[in-house]
ChimeraX commands (.cxc) that place a marker at each C-alpha (Angstrom):
marker #1 position 0.00,0.00,0.00 radius 0.5
marker #1 position 1.25,3.47,-0.94 radius 0.5
marker #1 position -0.38,6.89,-0.57 radius 0.5
marker #1 position 0.17,9.20,-3.52 radius 0.5
marker #1 position -0.39,12.92,-2.97 radius 0.5
marker #1 position -1.08,15.23,-5.91 radius 0.5
marker #1 position 1.07,17.66,-3.96 radius 0.5
marker #1 position 1.36,20.96,-5.85 radius 0.5
marker #1 position -1.70,22.62,-4.30 radius 0.5
marker #1 position -2.63,20.09,-1.62 radius 0.5
marker #1 position -3.38,21.67,1.78 radius 0.5
marker #1 position -3.23,18.36,3.69 radius 0.5
marker #1 position 0.23,17.02,2.94 radius 0.5
marker #1 position 1.38,17.03,6.58 radius 0.5
marker #1 position -1.89,15.51,7.80 radius 0.5
marker #1 position -1.66,12.74,5.20 radius 0.5
marker #1 position 1.90,11.93,6.23 radius 0.5
marker #1 position 0.91,11.74,9.91 radius 0.5
marker #1 position -1.96,9.32,9.20 radius 0.5
marker #1 position 0.22,7.22,6.90 radius 0.5
marker #1 position 2.98,7.04,9.53 radius 0.5
marker #1 position 0.46,5.74,12.04 radius 0.5
marker #1 position -0.45,3.01,9.53 radius 0.5
marker #1 position 3.22,2.47,8.58 radius 0.5
marker #1 position 2.47,3.27,4.97 radius 0.5
marker #1 position 4.75,4.84,2.38 radius 0.5
marker #1 position 3.80,8.27,1.01 radius 0.5
marker #1 position 4.87,9.80,-2.30 radius 0.5
marker #1 position 4.37,13.55,-2.68 radius 0.5
marker #1 position 4.32,14.12,-6.44 radius 0.5
marker #1 position 4.90,17.62,-7.83 radius 0.5
marker #1 position 6.87,19.59,-10.40 radius 0.5
marker #1 position 9.09,21.24,-7.79 radius 0.5
marker #1 position 8.96,23.94,-5.17 radius 0.5
marker #1 position 8.20,21.72,-2.18 radius 0.5
marker #1 position 10.50,20.94,0.70 radius 0.5
marker #1 position 11.62,17.39,1.28 radius 0.5
marker #1 position 9.38,15.77,3.92 radius 0.5
marker #1 position 11.04,14.95,7.25 radius 0.5
marker #1 position 9.26,11.62,7.65 radius 0.5
marker #1 position 11.12,8.41,6.84 radius 0.5
marker #1 position 7.79,7.19,5.40 radius 0.5
marker #1 position 7.53,10.04,2.87 radius 0.5
marker #1 position 9.35,10.66,-0.40 radius 0.5
marker #1 position 9.26,13.75,-2.61 radius 0.5
marker #1 position 8.90,12.86,-6.30 radius 0.5
marker #1 position 9.75,15.69,-8.71 radius 0.5
marker #1 position 8.32,15.28,-12.20 radius 0.5
marker #1 position 9.10,17.42,-15.26 radius 0.5
marker #1 position 7.02,20.58,-15.57 radius 0.5
marker #1 position 3.87,20.18,-17.58 radius 0.5
marker #1 position 0.13,20.50,-17.29 radius 0.5
marker #1 position -0.55,16.89,-16.31 radius 0.5
marker #1 position 2.93,15.53,-15.55 radius 0.5
marker #1 position 2.22,14.81,-11.87 radius 0.5
marker #1 position -1.20,13.34,-12.70 radius 0.5
marker #1 position 0.31,11.09,-15.37 radius 0.5
marker #1 position 3.07,9.92,-13.02 radius 0.5
marker #1 position 0.56,9.04,-10.29 radius 0.5
marker #1 position -1.82,7.32,-12.73 radius 0.5
marker #1 position 1.05,5.21,-14.10 radius 0.5
marker #1 position 2.33,4.22,-10.64 radius 0.5
marker #1 position -0.87,3.67,-8.65 radius 0.5
marker #1 position -2.60,0.33,-8.35 radius 0.5
marker #1 position -4.98,-1.78,-6.29 radius 0.5
marker #1 position -4.67,-1.15,-2.56 radius 0.5
marker #1 position -3.12,2.30,-3.01 radius 0.5
marker #1 position -4.63,5.68,-2.09 radius 0.5
marker #1 position -4.52,8.97,-3.97 radius 0.5
marker #1 position -5.10,12.33,-2.27 radius 0.5
marker #1 position -6.22,14.74,-4.98 radius 0.5
marker #1 position -8.74,17.43,-5.78 radius 0.5
marker #1 position -8.38,16.64,-9.48 radius 0.5
marker #1 position -11.49,14.72,-10.54 radius 0.5
marker #1 position -10.04,13.28,-13.79 radius 0.5
marker #1 position -7.03,11.99,-11.83 radius 0.5
marker #1 position -9.34,10.48,-9.21 radius 0.5
marker #1 position -11.18,8.71,-12.05 radius 0.5
marker #1 position -7.92,7.32,-13.42 radius 0.5
marker #1 position -6.94,6.09,-9.95 radius 0.5
marker #1 position -10.29,4.37,-9.43 radius 0.5
marker #1 position -9.94,2.68,-12.82 radius 0.5
marker #1 position -6.53,1.39,-11.69 radius 0.5
marker #1 position -8.19,-0.22,-8.66 radius 0.5
marker #1 position -7.01,2.37,-6.12 radius 0.5
marker #1 position -8.93,4.55,-3.67 radius 0.5
marker #1 position -9.11,8.35,-4.03 radius 0.5
marker #1 position -10.02,11.12,-1.60 radius 0.5
marker #1 position -10.02,14.90,-1.89 radius 0.5
marker #1 position -8.60,17.39,0.61 radius 0.5
marker #1 position -12.04,17.97,2.15 radius 0.5
marker #1 position -12.52,14.27,2.96 radius 0.5
marker #1 position -14.80,13.40,0.05 radius 0.5
marker #1 position -14.10,9.82,-0.97 radius 0.5
marker #1 position -14.43,9.25,-4.71 radius 0.5
marker #1 position -16.21,6.04,-5.69 radius 0.5
marker #1 position -17.08,4.25,-8.91 radius 0.5
marker #1 position -20.71,5.21,-8.24 radius 0.5
marker #1 position -20.02,8.93,-7.81 radius 0.5
marker #1 position -17.17,9.70,-10.19 radius 0.5
marker #1 position -19.26,9.87,-13.38 radius 0.5
marker #1 position -21.54,12.58,-12.00 radius 0.5
marker #1 position -18.54,14.51,-10.64 radius 0.5
marker #1 position -16.82,14.40,-14.04 radius 0.5
marker #1 position -20.00,15.57,-15.77 radius 0.5
marker #1 position -20.45,18.46,-13.31 radius 0.5
marker #1 position -16.80,19.44,-13.70 radius 0.5
marker #1 position -17.14,19.48,-17.48 radius 0.5
marker #1 position -20.37,21.50,-17.29 radius 0.5
marker #1 position -18.80,24.11,-15.00 radius 0.5
marker #1 position -15.74,24.34,-17.28 radius 0.5
marker #1 position -18.00,24.91,-20.30 radius 0.5
marker #1 position -20.04,27.55,-18.48 radius 0.5
marker #1 position -16.92,29.42,-17.36 radius 0.5
marker #1 position -15.35,29.31,-20.82 radius 0.5
marker #1 position -18.59,30.62,-22.35 radius 0.5
marker #1 position -18.46,33.57,-19.95 radius 0.5
marker #1 position -21.64,32.56,-18.14 radius 0.5
marker #1 position -20.03,32.46,-14.71 radius 0.5
marker #1 position -17.91,34.96,-12.86 radius 0.5
marker #1 position -15.38,34.25,-10.18 radius 0.5
marker #1 position -14.09,30.84,-9.54 radius 0.5
marker #1 position -12.46,28.67,-6.99 radius 0.5
marker #1 position -14.14,27.05,-4.08 radius 0.5
marker #1 position -15.01,28.13,-0.60 radius 0.5
marker #1 position -12.14,28.83,1.81 radius 0.5
marker #1 position -10.54,25.81,3.42 radius 0.5
marker #1 position -11.64,25.47,7.04 radius 0.5
marker #1 position -10.68,23.54,10.16 radius 0.5
marker #1 position -13.88,21.52,9.63 radius 0.5
marker #1 position -12.61,20.54,6.15 radius 0.5
marker #1 position -9.32,19.41,7.69 radius 0.5
marker #1 position -11.18,17.34,10.27 radius 0.5
marker #1 position -13.42,15.82,7.57 radius 0.5
marker #1 position -10.31,14.94,5.57 radius 0.5
marker #1 position -8.64,13.20,8.51 radius 0.5
marker #1 position -11.81,11.20,9.23 radius 0.5
marker #1 position -12.24,10.30,5.56 radius 0.5
marker #1 position -8.62,9.21,5.14 radius 0.5
marker #1 position -8.87,7.03,8.24 radius 0.5
marker #1 position -12.04,5.41,6.77 radius 0.5
marker #1 position -10.14,4.69,3.53 radius 0.5
marker #1 position -7.31,3.02,5.46 radius 0.5
marker #1 position -9.77,0.95,7.49 radius 0.5
marker #1 position -11.68,-0.09,4.34 radius 0.5
marker #1 position -8.45,-1.24,2.71 radius 0.5
marker #1 position -7.43,-3.18,5.80 radius 0.5
marker #1 position -10.82,-4.92,5.75 radius 0.5
marker #1 position -10.36,-5.79,2.07 radius 0.5
marker #1 position -13.02,-3.42,0.75 radius 0.5
marker link #1:1,2 radius 0.2
marker link #1:2,3 radius 0.2
marker link #1:3,4 radius 0.2
marker link #1:4,5 radius 0.2
marker link #1:5,6 radius 0.2
marker link #1:6,7 radius 0.2
marker link #1:7,8 radius 0.2
marker link #1:8,9 radius 0.2
marker link #1:9,10 radius 0.2
marker link #1:10,11 radius 0.2
marker link #1:11,12 radius 0.2
marker link #1:12,13 radius 0.2
marker link #1:13,14 radius 0.2
marker link #1:14,15 radius 0.2
marker link #1:15,16 radius 0.2
marker link #1:16,17 radius 0.2
marker link #1:17,18 radius 0.2
marker link #1:18,19 radius 0.2
marker link #1:19,20 radius 0.2
marker link #1:20,21 radius 0.2
marker link #1:21,22 radius 0.2
marker link #1:22,23 radius 0.2
marker link #1:23,24 radius 0.2
marker link #1:24,25 radius 0.2
marker link #1:25,26 radius 0.2
marker link #1:26,27 radius 0.2
marker link #1:27,28 radius 0.2
marker link #1:28,29 radius 0.2
marker link #1:29,30 radius 0.2
marker link #1:30,31 radius 0.2
marker link #1:31,32 radius 0.2
marker link #1:32,33 radius 0.2
marker link #1:33,34 radius 0.2
marker link #1:34,35 radius 0.2
marker link #1:35,36 radius 0.2
marker link #1:36,37 radius 0.2
marker link #1:37,38 radius 0.2
marker link #1:38,39 radius 0.2
marker link #1:39,40 radius 0.2
marker link #1:40,41 radius 0.2
marker link #1:41,42 radius 0.2
marker link #1:42,43 radius 0.2
marker link #1:43,44 radius 0.2
marker link #1:44,45 radius 0.2
marker link #1:45,46 radius 0.2
marker link #1:46,47 radius 0.2
marker link #1:47,48 radius 0.2
marker link #1:48,49 radius 0.2
marker link #1:49,50 radius 0.2
marker link #1:50,51 radius 0.2
marker link #1:51,52 radius 0.2
marker link #1:52,53 radius 0.2
marker link #1:53,54 radius 0.2
marker link #1:54,55 radius 0.2
marker link #1:55,56 radius 0.2
marker link #1:56,57 radius 0.2
marker link #1:57,58 radius 0.2
marker link #1:58,59 radius 0.2
marker link #1:59,60 radius 0.2
marker link #1:60,61 radius 0.2
marker link #1:61,62 radius 0.2
marker link #1:62,63 radius 0.2
marker link #1:63,64 radius 0.2
marker link #1:64,65 radius 0.2
marker link #1:65,66 radius 0.2
marker link #1:66,67 radius 0.2
marker link #1:67,68 radius 0.2
marker link #1:68,69 radius 0.2
marker link #1:69,70 radius 0.2
marker link #1:70,71 radius 0.2
marker link #1:71,72 radius 0.2
marker link #1:72,73 radius 0.2
marker link #1:73,74 radius 0.2
marker link #1:74,75 radius 0.2
marker link #1:75,76 radius 0.2
marker link #1:76,77 radius 0.2
marker link #1:77,78 radius 0.2
marker link #1:78,79 radius 0.2
marker link #1:79,80 radius 0.2
marker link #1:80,81 radius 0.2
marker link #1:81,82 radius 0.2
marker link #1:82,83 radius 0.2
marker link #1:83,84 radius 0.2
marker link #1:84,85 radius 0.2
marker link #1:85,86 radius 0.2
marker link #1:86,87 radius 0.2
marker link #1:87,88 radius 0.2
marker link #1:88,89 radius 0.2
marker link #1:89,90 radius 0.2
marker link #1:90,91 radius 0.2
marker link #1:91,92 radius 0.2
marker link #1:92,93 radius 0.2
marker link #1:93,94 radius 0.2
marker link #1:94,95 radius 0.2
marker link #1:95,96 radius 0.2
marker link #1:96,97 radius 0.2
marker link #1:97,98 radius 0.2
marker link #1:98,99 radius 0.2
marker link #1:99,100 radius 0.2
marker link #1:100,101 radius 0.2
marker link #1:101,102 radius 0.2
marker link #1:102,103 radius 0.2
marker link #1:103,104 radius 0.2
marker link #1:104,105 radius 0.2
marker link #1:105,106 radius 0.2
marker link #1:106,107 radius 0.2
marker link #1:107,108 radius 0.2
marker link #1:108,109 radius 0.2
marker link #1:109,110 radius 0.2
marker link #1:110,111 radius 0.2
marker link #1:111,112 radius 0.2
marker link #1:112,113 radius 0.2
marker link #1:113,114 radius 0.2
marker link #1:114,115 radius 0.2
marker link #1:115,116 radius 0.2
marker link #1:116,117 radius 0.2
marker link #1:117,118 radius 0.2
marker link #1:118,119 radius 0.2
marker link #1:119,120 radius 0.2
marker link #1:120,121 radius 0.2
marker link #1:121,122 radius 0.2
marker link #1:122,123 radius 0.2
marker link #1:123,124 radius 0.2
marker link #1:124,125 radius 0.2
marker link #1:125,126 radius 0.2
marker link #1:126,127 radius 0.2
marker link #1:127,128 radius 0.2
marker link #1:128,129 radius 0.2
marker link #1:129,130 radius 0.2
marker link #1:130,131 radius 0.2
marker link #1:131,132 radius 0.2
marker link #1:132,133 radius 0.2
marker link #1:133,134 radius 0.2
marker link #1:134,135 radius 0.2
marker link #1:135,136 radius 0.2
marker link #1:136,137 radius 0.2
marker link #1:137,138 radius 0.2
marker link #1:138,139 radius 0.2
marker link #1:139,140 radius 0.2
marker link #1:140,141 radius 0.2
marker link #1:141,142 radius 0.2
marker link #1:142,143 radius 0.2
marker link #1:143,144 radius 0.2
marker link #1:144,145 radius 0.2
marker link #1:145,146 radius 0.2
marker link #1:146,147 radius 0.2
marker link #1:147,148 radius 0.2
marker link #1:148,149 radius 0.2
marker link #1:149,150 radius 0.2
view
């Protein structure tokens, strides 16, 4: 079991490492640079070449059954699920085979609306301590599910 973090904009890197250490699980923080090397012996920084989807491609190529991906990128989550892995976002939302199709469709719709100029602004709501707590609870559930063989 390995935890892969889509690390460039992930606000829960340290929290993920702490949970993975408790479960004695290796963590790979994947990015195109600019991050400090993690202090944990369980964590490794993986630097990929710069490029729009370089980190996503690296994770999708490396991940497999029994692994976990921490990402807010819905297409990457879909690729991870198709590889037999689990995926969770930084707010604790666990992606599933049942939910990913609707999430992809909504993402595509919102992208189309923004590009057509029908929506102003962007981004999500500010990240809160409740989001961090939800993430920690969700990640623990993913670990427990994997340990139970689900």
